[in-house]
N, C-alpha and C positions, 0 to 999 in steps of 0.2 A: 504493500500500500504507500503509495506516494503522497508528499506533504499536499502536491494540487488535488489529489484526491481527497483527503481529510477536508482542505479548505473548500473544496466544491460541496462536500457535505454539510459542512458548519453553514456557509452559504444558504442552501439550499433549506436548510434548518430554521434559521433565523429570517428568511424571506416568507417561509409558511407560515410563522409565529406572528410577523407582522401583518402579513396577508389576510390571518382570520382573527385576530384582534383588532384592527383597523375599524372595521365597520362599528362594532357594538361599542367600541372607545368612542368613535367619531358623533354615534348617536346619543351618547351619555354627555359629551362635551357640548352638544348643541342643544340639549335639553336644560345642562346647566347655566347656558349663556342664556335660554329664555327667560327662566327661573330667575337669573339673578337680575335681568332687566327688569323682571317684573317689580321684583322686590325693590329695585332703585327706584323705579317710578311710584310706587305704592307707599314709601319708607317702611316695609315690613321687613326687619330683621331677625326673623327666626331662621336660625341655621340649620334647624332639620327639614324645613321645608323642601329643600332641592331632595332630601335623600328618597322620599317615596317616588315622585316623578322618573328620577333615574333608575332606579331599581324596575320599575315598571317597563321604561323604554327598553332596559337590557334584558329583561325577560322576555319581552316580544321580538327582540332581533335575534336572540340565541333561539325562539321557537319558529322563526321564520328562516334564518340561515342555519340551524342545525343540522341540516341534511346535507346541506353544501359543506360544511365544517367537517363532518364526518367524512364524506366522501375525499375531500383532501388529505385529510390525516390518513385515511385508509390508504390510497395510492402513492404517498410517500412511505408508509409503512411496509407495503407490499414491495416496493421499489428497492426498501433498504434490504430488504428480507431475500429479494431477489440477486443481489449485489454479494450476500454470503458465499454461494461458492466459489465465485470468481477471486476472493481474497484468499481461498483456503491453498493455492497452489505457490 
């Protein structure tokens, strides 16, 4: 196993982690921004107000994208397991 192969494996793993986390974190960021703007305009300074909308959006995003996330991780895992015989020699 060469250094280049290890680097490619690490890059692939990090890329997939970013690809899987970005939609969920992006949606939570947008909801947090909307709630922060709402709090600023209404002078409501409740710290826990952002928790429930973010949690609901995160759960909805996972429910909507869960199948896609699973298939991406499944294909990456299968690719890794298929590489094992080539590393044995």
